[in-house]
TORTORMI-296726 format. One record per residue (C-alpha): residue number from 1; residue in one letter; z, y, x. Coordinates in steps of 0.05 Angstrom, whole numbers, plus 5000, padded with zeros to 4 digits. Each point is the difference from the previous one (the first is absolute). Example, Ala and Ser with C-alpha at 12.3 -4.5 7.8 and 13.67 -1.06 7.14 Angstrom:
<sites>
SITE   pos   code     up   north   east
SITE     1      A   5156    4910   5246
SITE     2      S   4987    5069   5027
</sites>
This chain:
<sites>
SITE   pos   code     up   north   east
SITE     1      X   3304    0420   6588
SITE     2      X   4969    4985   5071
SITE     3      X   4972    5051   5045
SITE     4      X   4931    4968   4986
SITE     5      X   5012    5013   4923
SITE     6      X   5019    5068   5011
SITE     7      X   4941    5016   5042
SITE     8      X   4953    4972   4948
SITE     9      X   5036    5037   4944
SITE    10      X   4996    5070   5039
SITE    11      X   4925    4982   5014
SITE    12      X   4982    4987   4930
SITE    13      X   5038    5064   4980
SITE    14      X   4958    5040   5049
SITE    15      X   4939    4973   4973
SITE    16      X   5016    5013   4934
SITE    17      X   5021    5074   5006
SITE    18      X   4951    5021   5055
SITE    19      X   4933    5037   4993
SITE    20      X   5011    5035   4931
SITE    21      X   4985    5071   4987
SITE    22      X   5055    5053   5012
SITE    23      X   4990    5026   4926
SITE    24      X   5017    4932   4976
SITE    25      X   5068    5001   5033
SITE    26      X   5017    5064   4966
SITE    27      X   4977    4972   4936
SITE    28      X   5045    4942   5018
SITE    29      X   5057    5044   5014
SITE    30      X   4994    5036   4933
SITE    31      X   5000    4933   4967
SITE    32      X   5065    4976   5038
SITE    33      X   5037    5069   4984
SITE    34      X   4981    4989   4928
SITE    35      X   5023    4932   4993
SITE    36      X   5064    5019   5035
SITE    37      X   5020    5036   4945
SITE    38      X   4984    4953   4949
SITE    39      X   5050    5000   4941
SITE    40      X   4975    5005   4928
SITE    41      X   4955    4940   4995
SITE    42      X   5052    4952   5028
SITE    43      X   5062    5027   4967
SITE    44      X   4979    5030   4934
SITE    45      X   5017    4934   4959
SITE    46      X   5070    5000   5033
SITE    47      X   5007    5073   4984
SITE    48      X   4984    4996   4928
SITE    49      X   5038    4938   4990
SITE    50      X   5065    5005   5041
SITE    51      X   5007    5072   5009
SITE    52      X   4978    5026   4938
SITE    53      X   5017    4942   4958
SITE    54      X   4930    4991   4960
SITE    55      X   4976    4932   4981
SITE    56      X   4950    4954   5045
SITE    57      X   4945    5020   4943
SITE    58      X   5006    5074   5007
SITE    59      X   5001    4992   5083
SITE    60      X   4935    4963   4984
SITE    61      X   4974    5054   4958
SITE    62      X   5011    5055   5054
SITE    63      X   4972    4960   5051
SITE    64      X   4938    4984   4955
SITE    65      X   4987    5074   4994
SITE    66      X   5005    5010   5075
SITE    67      X   4947    4947   5000
SITE    68      X   4961    5037   4946
SITE    69      X   5000    5062   5042
SITE    70      X   4969    4958   5059
SITE    71      X   4949    4974   4953
SITE    72      X   4987    5070   4979
SITE    73      X   4990    5024   5071
SITE    74      X   4966    4943   5029
SITE    75      X   4924    5010   4984
SITE    76      X   5014    5079   4998
SITE    77      X   5026    4997   5071
SITE    78      X   4940    4946   5022
SITE    79      X   4948    5056   4976
SITE    80      X   5036    5058   5032
SITE    81      X   5002    4961   5062
SITE    82      X   4923    4994   5001
SITE    83      X   4989    5066   4972
SITE    84      X   5051    5047   5035
SITE    85      X   5023    4960   5059
SITE    86      X   5054    4954   5023
SITE    87      X   5047    5057   5030
SITE    88      X   5003    5046   4942
SITE    89      X   5011    4941   4950
SITE    90      X   5059    4974   5045
SITE    91      X   5032    5065   5005
SITE    92      X   4997    5015   4926
SITE    93      X   5029    4932   4990
SITE    94      X   5055    5004   5047
SITE    95      X   5022    5069   4984
SITE    96      X   4999    4979   4922
SITE    97      X   5041    4941   5019
SITE    98      X   5050    5038   5035
SITE    99      X   5012    5046   4944
SITE   100      X   4998    4954   4945
SITE   101      X   5051    4948   5034
SITE   102      X   5049    5057   5016
SITE   103      X   5000    5021   4927
SITE   104      X   5007    4931   4973
SITE   105      X   5067    4991   5035
SITE   106      X   5028    5055   4955
SITE   107      X   4974    4976   4936
SITE   108      X   5054    4968   4950
SITE   109      X   4971    5002   4933
SITE   110      X   4962    4935   4992
SITE   111      X   4937    5033   4975
SITE   112      X   5000    5044   5059
SITE   113      X   5011    4941   5047
SITE   114      X   4940    4967   4971
SITE   115      X   4957    5056   4999
SITE   116      X   5012    5020   5074
SITE   117      X   4994    4926   5021
SITE   118      X   4927    5005   4972
SITE   119      X   4985    5063   5043
SITE   120      X   5029    4964   5063
SITE   121      X   4955    4939   4984
SITE   122      X   4938    5047   4998
SITE   123      X   5023    5036   5067
SITE   124      X   5022    4944   5037
SITE   125      X   4936    4957   4990
SITE   126      X   4950    5052   5010
SITE   127      X   4998    4998   5075
SITE   128      X   4983    4927   5005
SITE   129      X   4925    5000   4989
SITE   130      X   4998    5055   5053
SITE   131      X   5037    4967   5054
SITE   132      X   4962    4936   4990
SITE   133      X   4933    5039   5004
SITE   134      X   5021    5037   5061
SITE   135      X   5024    4941   5044
SITE   136      X   4928    4970   4982
SITE   137      X   4971    5062   5020
SITE   138      X   5030    5015   5063
SITE   139      X   5012    4930   5032
SITE   140      X   4933    4961   5026
SITE   141      X   4985    4942   4956
SITE   142      X   5021    4948   5056
SITE   143      X   5070    5032   5004
SITE   144      X   5017    5007   4925
SITE   145      X   5033    4935   4991
SITE   146      X   5046    5018   5051
SITE   147      X   5007    5075   4972
SITE   148      X   5013    4978   4930
SITE   149      X   5054    4945   5021
SITE   150      X   5032    5052   5041
SITE   151      X   5007    5051   4946
SITE   152      X   5026    4943   4957
SITE   153      X   5051    4988   5052
SITE   154      X   5017    5077   5002
SITE   155      X   5013    4993   4922
SITE   156      X   5047    4942   5009
SITE   157      X   5037    5019   5062
SITE   158      X   5016    5066   4959
SITE   159      X   5018    4960   4942
SITE   160      X   5047    4951   5035
SITE   161      X   5040    5056   5029
SITE   162      X   4998    5041   4933
SITE   163      X   5020    4941   4957
SITE   164      X   5066    4983   5033
SITE   165      X   5019    5074   5015
SITE   166      X   4980    5020   4927
SITE   167      X   5040    4945   4973
SITE   168      X   5064    5032   5032
SITE   169      X   4979    5070   4983
SITE   170      X   4992    4976   4925
SITE   171      X   5072    4977   5005
SITE   172      X   5021    5070   5019
SITE   173      X   4954    5044   4960
SITE   174      X   4928    4980   4966
SITE   175      X   4990    5073   4999
SITE   176      X   4999    5002   5078
SITE   177      X   4949    4949   4998
SITE   178      X   4951    5039   4956
SITE   179      X   5008    5066   5046
SITE   180      X   4995    4959   5064
SITE   181      X   4932    4968   4976
SITE   182      X   4976    5064   4977
SITE   183      X   5016    5032   5073
SITE   184      X   4968    4945   5035
SITE   185      X   4933    5000   4957
SITE   186      X   4998    5076   5017
SITE   187      X   5004    4982   5074
SITE   188      X   4945    4955   4990
SITE   189      X   4955    5053   4967
SITE   190      X   5020    5044   5065
SITE   191      X   4977    4943   5048
SITE   192      X   4930    4996   4959
SITE   193      X   4989    5075   4998
SITE   194      X   5013    5011   5075
SITE   195      X   4971    4937   5028
SITE   196      X   4952    4966   4958
SITE   197      X   4929    5027   4995
SITE   198      X   4950    4985   4945
SITE   199      X   4960    4939   5005
SITE   200      X   4951    4997   4941
SITE   201      X   4933    4978   5021
SITE   202      X   4946    5050   4997
SITE   203      X   4951    4998   4941
SITE   204      X   4933    4981   5025
SITE   205      X   4962    5017   4933
SITE   206      X   4947    4952   5022
SITE   207      X   4984    4946   4948
SITE   208      X   5022    4929   5007
SITE   209      X   4939    4956   5015
SITE   210      X   4969    4973   4936
SITE   211      X   5039    5048   4954
SITE   212      X   4988    5070   4981
SITE   213      X   5072    5031   5012
SITE   214      X   5042    5015   5064
SITE   215      X   5044    4945   5029
SITE   216      X   5058    5041   4985
SITE   217      X   4987    5002   4926
SITE   218      X   5055    4950   4981
SITE   219      X   5028    5004   4932
SITE   220      X   5060    4969   4961
SITE   221      X   4947    4965   4964
SITE   222      X   4966    4968   5063
SITE   223      X   5067    4974   5017
SITE   224      X   5014    4971   4928
SITE   225      X   4934    4964   5000
SITE   226      X   5014    4969   5074
SITE   227      X   5023    4930   4967
SITE   228      X   5027    4969   5058
SITE   229      X   5039    5064   5024
SITE   230      X   5025    5004   4929
SITE   231      X   5025    4927   5006
SITE   232      X   5034    5019   5058
SITE   233      X   5039    5056   4966
SITE   234      X   5019    4950   4943
SITE   235      X   5029    4953   5045
SITE   236      X   5036    5053   5041
SITE   237      X   5031    5022   4933
SITE   238      X   5028    4928   4992
SITE   239      X   5025    4999   5067
SITE   240      X   5031    5070   4992
SITE   241      X   5035    4976   4937
SITE   242      X   5034    4948   5038
SITE   243      X   5023    5043   5059
SITE   244      X   5019    5054   4957
SITE   245      X   5056    4957   4975
SITE   246      X   5037    5007   5063
SITE   247      X   5014    5074   4988
SITE   248      X   5009    4995   4921
SITE   249      X   5021    4928   4980
SITE   250      X   5036    4981   5061
SITE   251      X   5050    5055   5001
SITE   252      X   5017    4999   4927
SITE   253      X   5013    4920   5011
SITE   254      X   5042    5009   5060
SITE   255      X   5041    5055   4960
SITE   256      X   5010    4952   4944
SITE   257      X   5024    4949   5049
SITE   258      X   5055    5046   5020
SITE   259      X   4971    5032   5066
SITE   260      X   5001    5072   5020
SITE   261      X   4943    5046   5019
SITE   262      X   5017    4990   5073
SITE   263      X   4991    4924   4991
SITE   264      X   4933    5011   4970
SITE   265      X   4985    5046   5060
SITE   266      X   5026    4953   5050
SITE   267      X   4958    4942   4968
SITE   268      X   4935    5041   4988
SITE   269      X   5003    5026   5072
SITE   270      X   4987    4929   5021
SITE   271      X   4930    5011   4974
SITE   272      X   4982    5062   5045
SITE   273      X   5035    4968   5063
SITE   274      X   4963    4937   4994
SITE   275      X   4932    5040   4997
SITE   276      X   5018    5044   5055
SITE   277      X   5018    4935   5043
SITE   278      X   4938    4960   4979
SITE   279      X   4946    5048   4983
SITE   280      X   4967    5005   5070
SITE   281      X   4999    4925   5016
SITE   282      X   4971    4989   4932
SITE   283      X   4950    5053   5004
SITE   284      X   4970    4954   5063
SITE   285      X   5006    4938   4959
SITE   286      X   4966    5021   4937
SITE   287      X   4938    5033   5041
SITE   288      X   4975    4930   5015
SITE   289      X   5015    4968   4932
SITE   290      X   4963    4990   4937
SITE   291      X   5023    5059   4957
SITE   292      X   4984    4961   4936
SITE   293      X   5052    4944   5020
SITE   294      X   5046    5057   5023
SITE   295      X   5000    5030   4933
SITE   296      X   5007    4938   4961
SITE   297      X   5062    4986   5042
SITE   298      X   5031    5065   4996
SITE   299      X   4995    4998   4924
SITE   300      X   5032    4934   4997
SITE   301      X   5056    5025   5044
SITE   302      X   5011    5058   4963
SITE   303      X   5000    4968   4929
SITE   304      X   5047    4947   5023
SITE   305      X   5041    5042   5045
SITE   306      X   5022    5040   4938
SITE   307      X   5002    4935   4958
SITE   308      X   5061    4975   5050
SITE   309      X   5037    5067   4981
SITE   310      X   5023    4960   4934
SITE   311      X   5046    4956   5046
SITE   312      X   5032    5058   5038
SITE   313      X   5071    5026   4985
SITE   314      X   5021    5034   5065
SITE   315      X   4976    5051   5049
SITE   316      X   4981    4945   5051
SITE   317      X   4958    4956   4949
SITE   318      X   4964    5067   4974
SITE   319      X   4986    5015   5075
SITE   320      X   4972    4931   5006
SITE   321      X   4950    5008   4944
SITE   322      X   4983    5065   5028
SITE   323      X   4979    4967   5064
SITE   324      X   4951    4957   4962
SITE   325      X   4961    5055   4961
SITE   326      X   5004    5042   5060
SITE   327      X   4950    4953   5043
SITE   328      X   4957    5005   4939
SITE   329      X   5004    5076   5005
SITE   330      X   4986    4998   5076
SITE   331      X   4939    4961   4990
SITE   332      X   4975    5026   4936
SITE   333      X   5003    5077   5013
SITE   334      X   4956    5003   5059
SITE   335      X   4948    4951   4977
SITE   336      X   4996    5024   4927
SITE   337      X   4996    5070   5022
SITE   338      X   4954    4984   5054
SITE   339      X   4952    4968   4940
SITE   340      X   5003    5067   4967
SITE   341      X   4972    5039   5057
SITE   342      X   4950    4945   5015
SITE   343      X   4973    5011   4931
SITE   344      X   5001    5079   5004
SITE   345      X   4942    5048   5019
SITE   346      X   5023    5052   5052
SITE   347      X   4986    5057   4951
SITE   348      X   5034    4968   4939
SITE   349      X   5058    4973   5039
SITE   350      X   5050    5053   4960
SITE   351      X   4972    4977   4933
SITE   352      X   5003    4922   5021
SITE   353      X   5066    5010   5028
SITE   354      X   5022    5041   4938
SITE   355      X   4980    4937   4956
SITE   356      X   5036    4951   5044
SITE   357      X   5062    5045   4998
SITE   358      X   4994    5005   4926
SITE   359      X   5013    4921   4997
SITE   360      X   5068    5013   5037
SITE   361      X   5018    5054   4958
SITE   362      X   4982    4964   4932
SITE   363      X   5044    4944   5030
SITE   364      X   5058    5050   5008
SITE   365      X   4987    5021   4927
SITE   366      X   5000    4931   4973
SITE   367      X   5052    4965   5047
SITE   368      X   5063    5040   4977
SITE   369      X   4984    4992   4930
SITE   370      X   4991    4921   5009
SITE   371      X   5058    4994   5040
SITE   372      X   5041    5040   4956
SITE   373      X   4983    4967   4936
SITE   374      X   5001    4931   5026
SITE   375      X   5069    5007   5036
SITE   376      X   5032    5031   4941
SITE   377      X   4973    4949   4945
SITE   378      X   4988    4935   5037
SITE   379      X   5036    5006   5070
SITE   380      X   4976    5007   5070
SITE   381      X   4986    4927   5009
SITE   382      X   4937    5010   4956
SITE   383      X   4978    5062   5042
SITE   384      X   5000    4960   5060
SITE   385      X   4963    4942   4969
SITE   386      X   4948    5047   4973
SITE   387      X   4989    5027   5074
SITE   388      X   4987    4928   5025
SITE   389      X   4946    4990   4947
SITE   390      X   4966    5069   5019
SITE   391      X   5000    4979   5073
SITE   392      X   4963    4935   4982
SITE   393      X   4948    5042   4953
SITE   394      X   4990    5049   5059
SITE   395      X   4988    4942   5053
SITE   396      X   4951    4970   4951
SITE   397      X   4963    5065   4991
SITE   398      X   4996    5017   5080
SITE   399      X   4974    4930   5007
SITE   400      X   4941    5010   4948
SITE   401      X   4988    5075   5019
SITE   402      X   4989    4996   5075
SITE   403      X   4950    4942   4994
SITE   404      X   4936    5024   5031
SITE   405      X   5033    5060   5035
SITE   406      X   4965    5006   5071
SITE   407      X   5046    4982   5057
SITE   408      X   4990    4987   5074
SITE   409      X   5017    4938   5039
SITE   410      X   5072    5024   5013
SITE   411      X   5018    5012   4926
SITE   412      X   4981    5074   5003
SITE   413      X   4950    5035   4953
SITE   414      X   4934    5022   5035
SITE   415      X   4981    5075   5016
SITE   416      X   4949    5029   4961
SITE   417      X   4965    5067   4995
SITE   418      X   5041    5042   4948
SITE   419      X   4964    5015   4936
SITE   420      X   5017    5020   4929
SITE   421      X   5006    4935   4957
SITE   422      X   4944    5005   4950
SITE   423      X   5040    4982   4933
SITE   424      X   5009    4932   4985
SITE   425      X   4965    4978   5065
SITE   426      X   5059    4983   5047
SITE   427      X   4964    5035   5057
SITE   428      X   5057    5025   5043
SITE   429      X   5033    5009   5068
SITE   430      X   5025    4936   5032
SITE   431      X   5049    5014   5051
SITE   432      X   5069    4977   4998
SITE   433      X   5049    5046   5000
SITE   434      X   5074    5011   4980
SITE   435      X   5040    5056   4971
SITE   436      X   5067    5011   4967
SITE   437      X   5025    5024   4933
</sites>
């Protein structure tokens, strides 16, 4: 790269990372530390099938119970985030995750493994609504696109390092991986406890204009009656169902092709490496583009990227297919998560984020069952064809759902006065923001 190109890249990087609050960077650090220890979600399928000798269906069942735990905790964590605060919710979730992951590594009975996996799913998923809400709280509206993208970048920087490293750790000892994740999650909790302050907005108690209740009186029923937002939740479930196959269907398919856990770790690390390399320039790109077109394109890339996996048989070809759906993830994650924050009132961010998190948790529940049954009874090719169909459905859904969504001339939604949406009216904040899962 020429000196001019390097100078432009350095300037773009400075513009992307500068001007954000110190509290955000401590939260960013805790996210990075947490993802550096990631092991269970990535290697659970290989651990159960290759190390323990269980079938793909049993591995799918355990992964589904892990997802069910996330489903159970999503809405509860959202309510806790709004009612008790972001920081307490994160600390409880992280400490519980560290304890349950450590216990899971010592379980040997099939029923015990399944039960503790359910608890791990509950604990590990509970911090997500709080993290999302806190970023929206502490970062000014005009900087949230950058902040959410940078946090997503931290997730994948940690994931890229942990995937490759944990793959080789798994070759030596899966137990070491479980204990290592528990230790890193504990460190994450310590960072939050020492450096991250509470950010929940003060409750004004003033009645909203035209309504006889306070602006912070958001209920889960309010969220459920928000038609456009629930449409986003449904499409998010479809997209999540596709992306989940990278961690449940893909490792099983690679194992069936005679590839090892380190082969899978090397291949899937491509996902994190590409996101680390491309997230910052892509962030600058998507800020000036039509979010509807971006979501449609990313849905098609996701579906057909996994569809191409039907033709893979070596580590290199698997890595190429991962490149395709990684492009989809790089685009989809910040734009879709930005749409969620755009539709969420400030005092209801926890509940709205909890409902959004529920879509991913539900996908984590359904995807393993789907992949296990399809692979065992029909073969992996049918699974990848199903992903292509789902990507097409999601693309059509985003195109229809986002018609009429207010947007500025540069493709970003307009800022409006924050307000609790009246059930069924679609009145909402319309500032584009992005956030990771």
